[in-house]
N, C-alpha and C positions, 0 to 999 in steps of 0.2 A: 431180126425184127426191128421195125422202125421205132416202136415205142420204148425200146431199151437203149436208144442212142440219142445223144445230144447233137442236134443239127443246128445249123445257122438259122434256119427258119424258126425253130423252136425258141432260140435265144432272141431273135428279132420280135417274136410274138410277146415274150415276157418283157422285153425292153419297152414295147409299146404300152403294155398293161401298166408297167411301173410309171411310165410317163403320164398316163391317164390318171393314175392314182395320185401322183405328185401334183398334178394340175387341179384335180377335183377337191382334194382335202384342204380345208381352210382352218386357220388357227382359231382356237377357242380360248385363248389366254389373253390376259391383260398385258398391254405393252409395258415393258420395264419390269415385269414380275419375274420371280424365280422360275415360274412355269414357262415363261417365254424363253429364258436361257436354256432350260432343259429341252424345250421343243426345238430351238435353233440347233442345239447339239445333235438331236435325233435326226433332223432334216439334213444336217451336214453329213452325218454318217450315211444317210440314204443317197445323197448326191455323190459322195466319195465312192461308195460301192457301185453306183451306176457308172461312174467314170472308170472304175477298175474293170467292170464288165466290158465296156467298150475297148479298153486297152487289151484285154485278153482276147477279144474277138479279132482285133487287128493283128495280134500275134499268133492267131490260129489255135489258141488254147480254149476250146469250146467248153470243156468241163469246168474250168475255173470261171469262165464267163457266166455259165449257167448258175454256179454257186453264188457268184457276186451279185447278179441281178436279183436272185431270190432274197439275199440278205438286204439289198436296197429296198425291195418291196416290203419286207418284214419290218424295217424301221418305220416306214410310213404307216403300215397297218397297226403297229404297236401304238403309235401316236393317236390313231383313231380309237383303238380299243381302250386306252386309258383316259380318254377324254381331253387330250390336248389339241386334237384335230377333229373337225366335223367331217364325217364321211358322207353326209347328205343322204343317209339311208341306203347307200349303194352296197348291198351285201354280196355283190359279185366281185367288187374290187377290195372290200375290206371285211375284217371280222368286227362287226359292230358291237358296241358295248351292250351289255344286258340291260333290259329296262328296269 
């Protein structure tokens, strides 16, 4: 069955979605604040996991690539959810904060 397998197409789809999320989400923190430091750490984790996903793809390890890209997106999503990033109302890329 196709839905129980990790394919290169599936990983490429999630790489694109994560890139869209990274590009769309904008900081809601004051420059130089503790929150900015926390956000920068979160975004570094997202970028590092995205890089890991690319590395795993290049080495043919699609399962680890799939896991890594989902972690990358989760870091960005968490930033939106806790209010460090603005997801601009996009509930298809992010889990938006409760009103």
